[in-house]
C-alpha positions as CSV (number, residue, x, y, z in Angstrom):
1,M,-4.4,29.4,-0.5
2,L,-1.2,29.3,1.7
3,T,1.1,26.8,1.4
4,R,2.8,25.3,4.6
5,R,5.3,27.8,4.6
6,G,2.5,30.5,4.4
7,W,0.8,29.2,7.2
8,I,3.9,29.0,9.6
9,A,4.6,32.5,8.8
10,G,1.2,33.4,9.4
11,I,1.0,31.8,12.6
12,G,4.8,33.1,13.4
13,S,3.1,36.7,12.7
14,I,0.3,36.5,15.0
15,G,2.4,35.0,17.6
16,A,4.9,38.0,17.4
17,A,1.8,40.5,17.4
18,G,0.7,39.0,20.6
19,A,4.1,38.8,22.2
20,G,4.7,42.5,21.1
21,R,1.9,43.5,22.6
22,F,1.9,41.6,26.0
23,F,5.6,42.8,26.5
24,G,5.3,46.0,24.9
25,I,8.2,45.2,22.4
26,G,7.8,47.4,19.4
27,E,10.2,45.1,17.1
28,F,7.9,42.4,17.5
29,M,4.9,44.2,16.0
30,V,7.0,45.3,13.2
31,L,7.9,41.6,12.3
32,A,4.3,40.7,12.7
33,V,3.2,43.6,10.3
34,A,6.3,42.8,7.8
35,G,5.0,38.9,7.7
36,L,1.5,39.7,7.5
37,L,2.1,42.1,4.4
38,L,4.5,39.5,2.7
39,I,2.2,37.0,3.2
40,G,-0.7,39.1,1.4
41,T,1.5,40.5,-1.4
42,A,2.2,36.8,-2.2
43,A,-1.3,35.9,-2.0
44,V,-2.2,38.8,-4.5
45,W,0.9,38.0,-6.9
46,T,-0.3,34.1,-7.2
47,R,-4.0,35.8,-7.9
48,T,-2.9,38.2,-10.4
49,R,-0.7,35.5,-12.7
50,R,-2.5,35.0,-16.2
51,V,-1.1,31.3,-16.9
52,R,-2.8,29.3,-19.8
53,L,-1.4,25.6,-19.7
54,R,-2.2,22.4,-22.0
55,I,-1.7,19.2,-19.8
56,Q,-1.3,15.8,-21.3
57,R,-0.6,12.4,-19.7
58,S,0.3,9.0,-21.4
59,T,0.7,6.0,-19.5
60,Q,3.1,3.1,-21.0
61,P,1.9,0.1,-20.8
62,A,-1.8,0.8,-20.3
63,R,-2.1,-2.6,-18.9
64,V,0.6,-4.5,-16.6
65,H,0.9,-7.4,-14.7
66,A,1.9,-7.0,-10.9
67,G,5.5,-6.1,-10.5
68,G,6.0,-4.8,-14.0
69,T,6.9,-1.4,-14.8
70,A,4.3,1.3,-15.6
71,R,5.6,5.0,-16.4
72,V,3.4,7.9,-16.6
73,T,4.8,11.2,-18.7
74,L,3.3,14.3,-18.1
75,T,3.4,17.1,-20.7
76,V,2.7,20.6,-19.9
77,T,2.7,23.3,-22.5
78,N,2.7,27.0,-21.6
79,L,0.0,28.5,-24.5
80,G,0.4,31.9,-22.9
81,G,3.5,34.3,-22.1
82,P,6.5,33.7,-19.5
83,A,5.0,31.7,-16.8
84,P,6.5,31.6,-13.1
85,V,7.3,28.4,-11.3
86,L,4.5,25.9,-11.2
87,Q,3.8,23.3,-8.7
88,L,2.2,20.0,-10.1
89,S,0.4,17.4,-8.2
90,D,-1.0,14.2,-9.7
91,P,-2.9,12.0,-7.5
92,V,-2.9,8.2,-7.9
93,T,-5.2,5.6,-5.9
94,G,-3.7,4.7,-2.9
95,T,-0.4,6.5,-2.8
96,L,0.0,10.5,-2.0
97,G,0.6,10.7,-5.9
98,A,3.2,12.3,-7.6
99,R,4.3,16.2,-6.6
100,L,6.7,18.1,-9.3
101,R,7.8,21.4,-9.2
102,I,8.5,23.1,-12.7
103,G,10.7,26.3,-13.1
104,P,9.9,29.2,-15.0
105,M,8.4,28.6,-18.5
106,L,8.8,30.9,-21.6
107,S,5.8,31.2,-24.2
108,A,5.4,27.9,-26.2
109,E,7.5,26.1,-24.0
110,R,7.0,22.4,-23.6
111,V,8.1,20.6,-20.3
112,Q,8.0,16.9,-19.5
113,A,8.0,14.9,-16.5
114,T,8.2,11.2,-15.8
115,Y,7.4,9.1,-12.8
116,L,7.1,5.3,-12.1
117,L,3.5,3.7,-10.7
118,P,3.3,1.5,-7.9
119,T,2.0,-1.9,-9.4
120,E,2.9,-4.1,-6.4
121,R,-0.9,-5.2,-6.4
122,R,-3.5,-5.9,-9.0
123,G,-6.3,-3.7,-9.5
124,R,-7.2,-0.5,-10.8
125,L,-5.1,2.4,-10.4
126,E,-7.1,5.8,-11.2
127,I,-4.4,8.7,-11.9
128,G,-5.2,12.1,-12.0
129,P,-6.8,14.7,-12.4
130,A,-3.5,16.6,-12.4
131,D,-3.6,19.6,-10.4
132,V,-1.0,22.6,-11.7
133,A,-0.6,25.8,-9.4
134,V,1.2,29.3,-9.5
135,V,3.4,29.6,-6.5
136,D,5.0,32.6,-5.3
137,P,9.1,33.2,-5.3
138,L,9.2,32.7,-1.4
139,G,6.8,29.6,-1.4
140,L,4.1,31.4,0.9
141,A,1.0,31.3,-1.2
142,R,-0.7,29.2,-4.5
143,T,-3.3,29.6,-6.5
144,S,-4.7,26.5,-8.6
145,I,-4.9,27.5,-12.5
146,G,-6.0,24.4,-14.0
147,S,-6.6,20.3,-14.1
148,G,-5.5,17.9,-16.6
149,P,-7.2,14.5,-17.7
150,R,-8.2,11.1,-15.8
151,T,-6.3,8.0,-16.6
152,T,-6.7,4.2,-15.6
153,L,-4.0,2.1,-15.4
154,V,-5.4,-1.7,-15.1
155,V,-2.7,-3.8,-13.3
156,Y,-3.1,-7.5,-13.9
157,P,-2.2,-10.4,-11.2
158,A,1.4,-11.9,-11.2
159,T,1.8,-14.7,-13.4
160,Q,4.2,-17.9,-13.6
161,T,5.0,-19.1,-16.9
162,L,3.3,-22.5,-17.2
163,V,3.0,-25.2,-20.0
164,P,-0.3,-25.3,-21.3
165,P,-2.8,-28.0,-19.7
166,R,-2.8,-31.5,-21.4
167,L,-6.1,-31.7,-24.0
168,A,-9.1,-34.1,-22.8
169,R,-9.4,-37.4,-24.0
170,G,-11.9,-37.8,-26.7
171,P,-13.6,-35.9,-29.5
172,E,-13.6,-31.9,-28.4
173,P,-15.9,-29.6,-30.4
174,L,-14.0,-26.7,-31.9
175,G,-15.2,-24.3,-29.3
176,A,-18.1,-22.1,-29.2
177,A,-16.2,-19.0,-28.5
178,A,-17.4,-15.9,-30.7
179,D,-13.9,-14.4,-31.2
180,V,-12.2,-17.1,-32.5
181,H,-9.7,-15.9,-35.2
182,T,-7.1,-18.9,-35.7
183,L,-9.5,-21.3,-37.0
184,Q,-9.3,-22.3,-40.4
185,R,-11.7,-23.6,-42.9
186,I,-9.3,-26.5,-43.9
187,G,-6.7,-28.3,-42.1
188,E,-3.2,-29.5,-43.0
189,D,-4.0,-33.3,-43.4
190,F,-5.8,-35.1,-46.4
191,Y,-9.1,-36.4,-45.2
192,A,-11.1,-37.1,-48.5
193,L,-12.4,-36.1,-51.7
194,R,-16.1,-34.9,-52.6
195,D,-17.7,-33.4,-55.4
196,Y,-17.2,-29.9,-56.6
197,T,-19.9,-27.2,-55.4
198,V,-20.3,-23.5,-56.1
199,G,-18.2,-21.4,-54.0
200,D,-15.8,-23.8,-53.3
201,D,-12.1,-22.5,-53.3
202,L,-10.8,-23.6,-57.0
203,R,-7.1,-23.5,-55.5
204,R,-8.7,-27.2,-53.4
205,I,-9.5,-28.7,-56.7
206,H,-7.8,-32.3,-57.0
207,W,-6.6,-32.3,-60.6
208,P,-5.9,-36.1,-61.2
209,S,-9.0,-37.2,-59.3
210,T,-11.0,-34.9,-61.6
211,A,-9.1,-35.9,-64.8
212,R,-9.7,-39.8,-63.4
213,L,-13.4,-39.1,-62.7
214,G,-14.4,-36.6,-65.4
215,R,-15.9,-34.1,-62.7
216,P,-14.5,-31.5,-60.4
217,M,-13.4,-33.1,-57.2
218,V,-12.1,-31.0,-54.3
219,R,-10.0,-32.2,-51.6
220,E,-10.9,-31.9,-47.9
221,D,-8.4,-31.5,-45.1
222,E,-9.0,-32.5,-41.7
223,V,-10.2,-29.7,-39.5
224,P,-7.6,-29.0,-36.5
225,R,-8.8,-30.2,-33.4
226,R,-9.2,-28.0,-30.4
227,S,-9.4,-28.2,-27.2
228,R,-11.8,-25.9,-24.6
229,V,-10.4,-25.3,-21.2
230,T,-12.5,-24.1,-18.2
231,V,-10.9,-22.5,-15.2
232,V,-12.8,-22.5,-11.8
233,L,-11.5,-19.7,-9.1
234,D,-12.6,-20.4,-5.7
235,T,-13.7,-17.0,-4.4
236,R,-15.3,-18.1,-1.1
237,S,-14.1,-15.7,1.7
238,A,-14.6,-19.1,4.2
239,T,-11.7,-20.8,2.2
240,L,-9.0,-18.0,1.5
241,D,-7.3,-15.4,3.6
242,P,-6.2,-12.1,1.6
243,D,-2.7,-13.3,1.0
244,R,-3.9,-16.8,-0.4
245,F,-6.7,-15.5,-2.1
246,E,-4.1,-13.3,-4.4
247,L,-1.9,-16.5,-4.9
248,A,-5.0,-18.5,-6.3
249,V,-5.6,-15.4,-8.4
250,S,-2.3,-15.4,-9.8
251,A,-2.5,-19.1,-10.3
252,A,-5.4,-18.8,-12.3
253,A,-4.3,-15.9,-14.3
254,S,-1.0,-17.8,-15.0
255,V,-3.6,-20.8,-16.3
256,V,-5.2,-18.8,-19.0
257,L,-1.7,-17.2,-19.7
258,A,-0.5,-20.7,-20.8
259,C,-4.2,-21.6,-22.3
260,A,-3.5,-18.4,-24.5
261,S,-0.3,-19.1,-25.6
262,R,-1.7,-22.1,-27.7
263,H,-5.1,-20.2,-28.9
264,D,-7.4,-22.7,-26.9
265,P,-11.0,-21.4,-26.2
266,L,-11.0,-20.5,-22.4
267,R,-13.7,-19.5,-20.0
268,L,-13.4,-18.4,-16.4
269,L,-15.9,-19.0,-13.7
270,T,-15.7,-18.0,-10.2
271,V,-17.5,-19.6,-7.2
272,A,-19.2,-16.2,-6.6
273,G,-21.5,-16.7,-10.2
274,A,-19.0,-14.9,-12.9
275,D,-18.8,-16.5,-16.0
276,T,-16.7,-15.1,-18.9
277,G,-17.8,-17.4,-21.7
278,F,-15.6,-18.9,-24.0
279,V,-13.0,-16.7,-25.8
280,T,-9.6,-17.2,-27.4
281,S,-7.5,-14.0,-27.9
282,G,-7.9,-10.1,-28.3
283,E,-10.6,-8.2,-26.4
284,G,-12.1,-11.0,-25.3
285,L,-8.7,-12.3,-23.4
286,A,-8.0,-8.9,-22.3
287,Q,-11.8,-9.0,-20.6
288,V,-10.8,-12.2,-18.6
289,F,-7.7,-10.7,-17.5
290,D,-9.6,-7.3,-16.3
291,H,-11.9,-9.3,-14.6
292,L,-8.8,-11.1,-12.5
293,A,-7.7,-7.5,-11.9
294,E,-10.4,-6.6,-9.7
295,V,-12.0,-10.2,-8.5
296,S,-12.9,-10.0,-4.6
297,T,-13.7,-12.9,-2.2
298,S,-17.3,-13.4,-1.6
299,G,-19.4,-15.2,1.0
300,T,-21.8,-16.2,-2.0
301,G,-21.9,-19.3,-4.1
302,T,-21.1,-23.1,-3.7
303,L,-18.3,-25.3,-5.3
304,R,-20.9,-28.0,-6.3
305,A,-22.8,-25.7,-8.5
306,T,-19.9,-24.1,-10.1
307,L,-18.2,-27.4,-11.2
308,A,-22.0,-28.7,-12.2
309,A,-21.8,-25.3,-14.5
310,A,-18.3,-26.1,-15.9
311,A,-19.3,-29.7,-16.8
312,S,-22.2,-28.6,-18.7
313,A,-20.5,-26.8,-21.1
314,S,-17.6,-28.5,-22.2
315,T,-15.9,-31.6,-22.0
316,G,-12.6,-30.1,-22.3
317,A,-9.9,-29.8,-19.8
318,V,-10.8,-28.0,-16.4
319,V,-8.6,-26.4,-14.0
320,V,-10.0,-25.7,-10.4
321,V,-7.8,-23.5,-8.1
322,L,-9.2,-23.9,-4.4
323,G,-8.4,-22.9,-1.0
324,G,-8.3,-24.8,2.0
325,P,-11.2,-26.7,3.5
326,S,-14.4,-25.2,4.3
327,L,-17.7,-25.8,6.3
328,E,-18.9,-27.2,3.2
329,A,-15.7,-29.8,3.0
330,A,-17.7,-33.0,2.7
331,Q,-20.0,-31.6,-0.1
332,D,-16.7,-30.2,-2.0
333,A,-14.9,-33.9,-1.9
334,E,-18.2,-35.0,-3.5
335,S,-18.1,-32.5,-6.3
336,I,-14.6,-32.9,-6.7
337,S,-15.0,-36.5,-6.9
338,A,-17.9,-36.2,-9.6
339,A,-16.0,-33.8,-11.7
340,E,-12.9,-36.2,-11.6
341,S,-15.1,-39.2,-13.0
342,R,-16.7,-36.9,-15.7
343,S,-13.3,-35.2,-17.2
344,S,-10.2,-37.1,-18.4
345,A,-8.3,-33.9,-17.9
346,L,-9.3,-32.2,-14.5
347,T,-6.3,-30.8,-12.6
348,I,-6.8,-29.0,-8.9
349,I,-4.4,-26.0,-7.7
350,R,-4.8,-25.9,-4.0
351,I,-3.4,-23.2,-2.0
352,R,-2.2,-24.5,1.1
353,A,-1.4,-22.5,4.5
354,P,2.2,-23.0,5.3
355,D,1.0,-25.4,8.7
356,A,-2.3,-26.6,7.2
357,K,-2.9,-30.3,7.2
358,L,-5.0,-31.1,4.3
359,P,-6.3,-34.5,3.1
360,A,-3.9,-35.8,0.0
361,G,-4.8,-35.5,-3.4
362,G,-4.7,-37.2,-6.4
363,K,-1.8,-37.4,-9.1
364,R,-3.4,-34.4,-10.8
365,W,-3.1,-32.1,-7.8
366,V,-0.9,-29.5,-7.5
367,D,-0.2,-28.2,-3.9
368,I,1.1,-24.7,-3.4
369,T,2.3,-22.5,-0.4
370,R,3.9,-19.7,-2.5
371,A,3.9,-18.7,-6.3
372,A,7.4,-20.4,-6.9
373,D,6.1,-23.6,-6.3
374,L,3.6,-23.5,-9.1
375,P,5.7,-24.2,-12.5
376,A,7.4,-27.3,-11.4
377,R,4.7,-28.8,-9.5
378,W,2.1,-27.8,-12.6
379,A,4.2,-29.5,-15.0
380,A,4.5,-32.7,-13.3
381,A,0.9,-33.0,-12.8
382,Q,0.6,-32.2,-16.5
383,A,2.6,-35.2,-17.0
384,E,0.2,-37.5,-15.3
385,T,-2.2,-36.5,-17.3
386,V,-3.9,-38.7,-19.7
387,P,-2.7,-37.9,-23.4
388,T,-4.9,-37.7,-26.4
């Protein structure tokens, strides 16, 4: 395969040959023949190189929030004899990728190259497969000699540091998450005494009461109360343009991160119908962020049905991230009013256009037009929430 320089040389040689024949100038013909011979020699030279390579790629980190730093390190190891100049191309989704030039390598020599990935927007970046080609000394021809692996980098939405949402008023179940790792069988506050049963931890025996009553008594402590949080994300294309939708996703991710810092069981619902179920940490939380990394707007779903699903699963805190008014504005207002009557800890985050005129919200409404507005206004809204 000819390089760009090779194509220029080839076209120039053909042009010189045509000019020499037309004008009868023999020197042009000599230049044309010499140019074509160089190109042919370069092509044969690259085709006959015997190069064996091992290409490895590592990405640090494997997941990153938008705006963070992510590096790719390519390691090329020469498994054969001396290798000539190599050209390495590593495609990256949405960009031209990385193009690197590797100098001559000795046998068993290893070379590393590092470059930064674009992480300005959330999503999934496909990296590779890397292509390595032999290039002749004049840069006229190249021959591909191998390719490397393919890697995926997940870019999470950008987040703001928020205080966790206040707990709902009244008794709250411990949570239905399947991956709750932080719950203990016992708490820290004394609750009651009961008779010992087979299988009880002997360290829980209350010896003064055992001596007084003449039978083994076990101390019971109060199980810590935990609050569940449901985050509802408006994904209707009629309410959010692309820029404001990105802000809505970032706000939802910020709330999820705040809940994770307190190990709350949390659930993500979208108006389009996605439901992660309640999770707390580990792989479950990673799945929530993976969904937020790829979520997009949709023309399906209603806010009424989504809020009803959120209310049916939990009496815990509910955070709704909304766009502007839609064709169902009256129905949305009724649905939100009904949700406010059911939950003592409902917070509405409304993504406004800078020049939009929307009806005033309640005390726990957070109106923002940019990401920097969220932390202070969120904290003020949570201060208005009824404490437990």
